[in-house]
C-alpha positions, 0 to 999 in steps of 0.5 A, a space after each residue: 499499500 502506498 503511503 503520503 500524498 499518493 492517497 496512502 491509508 497512513 500518510 507517513 511524510 510531515 506535509 500529509 501529517 500537518 494537513 490533517 491536523 489542520 483539517 482536524 483543527 478546522 473540524 474541531 469546535 473551538 472552545 466557547 469564548 467568554 460570554 459577552 455582556 449584552 450591557 453597553 458599558 457606561 461610565 461609573 458615574 452613570 452607573 452609580 447614579 442610576 443604582 441611587 435612584 434604583 435604591 430611591 424608587 425602592 425605599 419609596 415604594 416599600 416604606 412610603 407607599 407599601 408599608 401603610 398599606 400593608 400595616 392598614 394605616 388609616 389613611 390607606 384604610 380610609 382611603 381604598 374603603 372610600 373606593 370600595 376596594 375594601 381591605 383585599 385591594 388595600 393588601 394587593 396593592 400593597 404586596 405588589 409595591 413592595 415586590 417591586 420594591 425588592 425586585 428593582 434592587 435584584 439585577 436580573 429584575 431590575 428591568 421587568 419590576 420597573 416597567 410592572 410598577 409603570 404600570 402600577 403608576 399608570 393604573 395610580 393615575 387612572 384612579 386619582 382622575 376618576 375617584 379623586 378628581 386628580 387631587 395628587 394625579 400628578 405623583 404617579 406621573 411623576 414617579 413614572 419617569 425615574 421608573 422607565 429610566 431605569 427600564 431602560 437602562 437595565 433592559 440588558 440585565 433581564 437576559 442574564 
């Protein structure tokens, strides 16, 4: 049996061996490289400012908004009773706000949480207009601005 470039079964020349190694390297799967971040790099100051906004929003929703509902503070209880939603509605909204506040601080959930809290603020805006003649209708709209900024800026973190 012939060998080498004549097409034998056992190539013995270094030229054939290097060609075989090249062919093997082309068909062998290359090791996966480290995944590249889907999130564009932002300046450190911008990342810190965004994190501060998230923490402030989380504190607001947890302490100033959810807590009075969850402890059935008289101001929250009276408001929900006036709307006819009762305690069940008050506790449900309080749980949603607290869940959103906690999720704002979890990297994988922060964009979804900001979007969900924005939707909750749309509901709060509608309630303010319909039940309370727009007395505090600006508050949910004002809160939506930083929530939507967080949702947009952190959208890439959901892919992790």
